[in-house]
Residue frames as qw, qx, qy, qz and C-alpha x, y, z in Angstrom:
[[0.217, 0.511, -0.800, 0.228, 8.17, 4.75, -8.09],
 [0.826, -0.267, -0.477, -0.136, 8.00, 1.39, -6.48],
 [0.548, -0.751, 0.299, -0.215, 8.93, 0.85, -2.95],
 [0.444, 0.505, -0.737, 0.071, 12.19, -0.90, -2.44],
 [0.895, -0.357, -0.206, -0.169, 12.10, -4.27, -0.66],
 [0.548, -0.716, 0.432, 0.017, 14.43, -5.57, 1.98],
 [0.865, 0.070, 0.410, 0.280, 15.79, -8.25, -0.53],
 [0.498, 0.775, 0.105, 0.373, 16.55, -5.41, -3.00],
 [0.221, -0.914, 0.290, -0.178, 18.32, -3.43, -0.36],
 [0.798, -0.417, 0.411, 0.144, 20.33, -6.50, 0.60],
 [0.790, 0.399, 0.280, 0.371, 21.46, -6.96, -3.07],
 [0.214, 0.918, -0.057, 0.330, 22.45, -3.26, -3.24],
 [0.523, -0.784, 0.330, -0.058, 24.38, -3.60, 0.02],
 [0.863, -0.150, 0.418, 0.239, 26.23, -6.76, -1.05],
 [0.657, 0.611, 0.213, 0.388, 27.05, -5.26, -4.45],
 [0.018, 0.950, -0.138, 0.279, 28.27, -2.05, -2.96],
 [0.620, -0.665, 0.415, 0.028, 30.50, -3.71, -0.42],
 [0.859, 0.101, 0.370, 0.338, 31.98, -6.15, -3.08],
 [0.481, 0.785, 0.129, 0.367, 32.61, -3.25, -5.38],
 [0.219, -0.927, 0.244, -0.180, 34.24, -1.22, -2.67],
 [0.777, -0.425, 0.439, 0.147, 36.51, -4.14, -1.71],
 [0.782, 0.391, 0.353, 0.335, 37.40, -4.88, -5.29],
 [0.257, 0.906, -0.004, 0.335, 38.25, -1.27, -5.90],
 [0.403, -0.826, 0.380, -0.109, 40.59, -1.49, -2.89],
 [0.442, 0.485, -0.753, -0.036, 42.34, -4.57, -4.45],
 [0.452, -0.251, 0.754, -0.405, 40.83, -6.98, -1.92],
 [0.208, -0.064, -0.930, -0.296, 39.65, -10.48, -2.85],
 [0.590, -0.297, -0.126, -0.740, 35.88, -10.63, -2.64],
 [0.035, 0.005, -0.952, 0.304, 34.54, -12.91, 0.11],
 [0.277, -0.528, -0.745, -0.299, 31.02, -14.10, 0.82],
 [0.126, -0.237, 0.257, -0.928, 28.95, -11.53, 2.54],
 [0.344, -0.473, -0.808, -0.066, 26.30, -12.74, 5.04],
 [0.308, -0.830, -0.195, -0.422, 24.14, -10.71, 7.46],
 [0.740, -0.638, -0.043, 0.208, 26.53, -11.68, 10.24],
 [0.699, 0.284, -0.001, 0.656, 29.59, -10.38, 8.40],
 [0.321, -0.825, -0.112, 0.452, 31.21, -7.61, 10.47],
 [0.471, 0.879, -0.013, 0.075, 32.32, -4.84, 8.08],
 [0.015, 0.848, -0.519, 0.111, 35.64, -4.20, 9.75],
 [0.551, -0.428, 0.714, -0.065, 36.60, -7.51, 11.36],
 [0.757, 0.181, 0.628, 0.011, 35.32, -9.87, 8.70],
 [0.599, 0.731, 0.292, 0.147, 35.42, -7.80, 5.51],
 [0.614, -0.164, 0.071, 0.769, 38.27, -5.48, 6.24],
 [0.115, 0.785, 0.335, 0.509, 36.27, -2.33, 5.61],
 [0.366, -0.052, -0.355, 0.859, 37.98, 0.70, 7.23],
 [0.021, 0.659, 0.497, -0.563, 36.11, 3.59, 8.90],
 [0.093, 0.475, -0.303, -0.821, 36.86, 5.77, 5.81],
 [0.131, -0.020, -0.864, -0.485, 35.47, 2.98, 3.54],
 [0.029, -0.479, -0.826, 0.296, 32.48, 2.70, 5.72],
 [0.126, 0.617, 0.148, -0.763, 31.68, 6.41, 5.16],
 [0.186, 0.304, -0.602, -0.715, 32.18, 5.88, 1.43],
 [0.077, -0.202, -0.962, -0.169, 29.84, 2.96, 1.56],
 [0.105, 0.598, 0.634, -0.480, 27.16, 4.94, 3.31],
 [0.209, 0.571, -0.120, -0.785, 27.35, 7.63, 0.62],
 [0.127, 0.105, -0.841, -0.515, 27.40, 5.03, -2.16],
 [0.031, 0.391, 0.912, -0.120, 24.13, 3.51, -0.63],
 [0.136, 0.639, 0.350, -0.671, 22.49, 6.89, -0.39],
 [0.164, 0.468, -0.490, -0.717, 23.34, 7.45, -4.11],
 [0.103, -0.003, -0.942, -0.318, 22.26, 4.06, -5.30],
 [0.051, -0.498, -0.844, 0.191, 19.00, 4.14, -3.31],
 [0.002, 0.502, 0.289, 0.815, 18.36, 7.77, -4.16],
 [0.563, -0.724, -0.326, -0.229, 17.54, 8.34, -0.45],
 [0.011, 0.643, -0.514, 0.568, 19.12, 10.32, 2.34],
 [0.763, -0.219, -0.608, -0.027, 19.60, 7.72, 5.14],
 [0.393, -0.783, 0.263, -0.405, 20.98, 9.70, 8.19],
 [0.831, 0.127, -0.495, 0.220, 23.71, 7.19, 8.80],
 [0.031, 0.478, -0.547, 0.686, 24.92, 9.20, 11.84],
 [0.724, -0.328, 0.163, -0.584, 22.01, 7.46, 13.65],
 [0.989, 0.044, -0.141, 0.010, 23.59, 4.08, 12.91],
 [0.625, 0.417, -0.419, 0.510, 27.21, 5.07, 13.36],
 [0.079, -0.475, 0.491, -0.726, 26.63, 6.53, 16.87],
 [0.686, -0.377, -0.609, -0.127, 25.71, 4.52, 19.87],
 [0.568, -0.721, -0.297, 0.263, 25.30, 6.18, 23.25],
 [0.007, 0.984, -0.119, -0.134, 27.12, 9.25, 21.90],
 [0.419, -0.536, 0.641, 0.355, 30.10, 7.13, 20.80],
 [0.553, 0.470, -0.513, -0.458, 31.09, 6.05, 17.31],
 [0.967, -0.036, 0.187, -0.170, 30.46, 2.22, 16.88],
 [0.181, -0.633, 0.697, 0.285, 33.60, 0.27, 16.35],
 [0.126, -0.020, 0.946, 0.298, 31.80, -2.53, 14.49],
 [0.629, 0.327, 0.119, -0.695, 28.69, -2.96, 12.32],
 [0.492, 0.064, 0.849, 0.184, 27.37, -6.09, 10.61],
 [0.096, -0.078, -0.608, -0.784, 26.01, -6.17, 7.03],
 [0.227, -0.534, -0.810, -0.085, 22.69, -7.42, 8.55],
 [0.241, -0.605, -0.378, 0.658, 22.63, -4.38, 10.88],
 [0.035, -0.309, 0.281, 0.908, 23.21, -2.08, 8.00],
 [0.134, -0.236, -0.796, -0.542, 20.43, -3.71, 5.90],
 [0.232, -0.628, -0.727, 0.152, 17.95, -3.47, 8.69],
 [0.158, -0.563, -0.160, 0.795, 18.82, 0.23, 9.19],
 [0.032, 0.136, -0.516, -0.845, 18.50, 0.97, 5.49],
 [0.163, -0.399, -0.832, -0.350, 15.24, -0.93, 5.14],
 [0.190, -0.660, -0.597, 0.414, 13.75, 0.91, 8.04],
 [0.100, -0.495, 0.033, 0.863, 14.87, 4.23, 6.70],
 [0.080, 0.012, -0.675, -0.733, 13.48, 3.46, 3.31],
 [0.187, -0.531, -0.824, -0.062, 10.22, 2.26, 4.70],
 [0.164, -0.634, -0.356, 0.666, 9.96, 5.50, 6.76],
 [0.022, 0.359, -0.350, -0.865, 10.73, 7.62, 3.57],
 [0.064, -0.232, -0.842, -0.482, 8.07, 5.51, 1.66],
 [0.054, -0.677, -0.670, 0.299, 5.38, 6.90, 3.88],
 [0.020, 0.777, 0.079, -0.624, 6.32, 10.38, 2.79],
 [0.513, 0.712, -0.337, -0.341, 7.63, 9.50, -0.76],
 [0.993, 0.055, 0.099, 0.039, 8.75, 6.12, -2.27],
 [0.243, -0.650, 0.649, 0.312, 12.41, 5.14, -2.41],
 [0.893, 0.420, -0.004, -0.163, 13.41, 3.16, -5.49],
 [0.656, -0.363, 0.521, 0.409, 16.41, 1.15, -6.75]]
């Protein structure tokens, strides 16, 4: 299996967020690394959990999102698409050392 690149991860994230929003009846908007999931894209906390599970499924990789969702023992109230991409890229890179992740 080939190791997944950060560009490929970004595409999976953008497609997954867009699909999630479309399924909720929302009009798709441009997604940038600076886009805040809740504030800019209207993704609820429940939808964020669904997004995390969707990414794990699509990347065929457990990602331990609790490490991203918690900050100083508290749940984060906001997360950008870029932060999500960085986290997933790091997790996939770490997993690649013990077994390759693929898209």
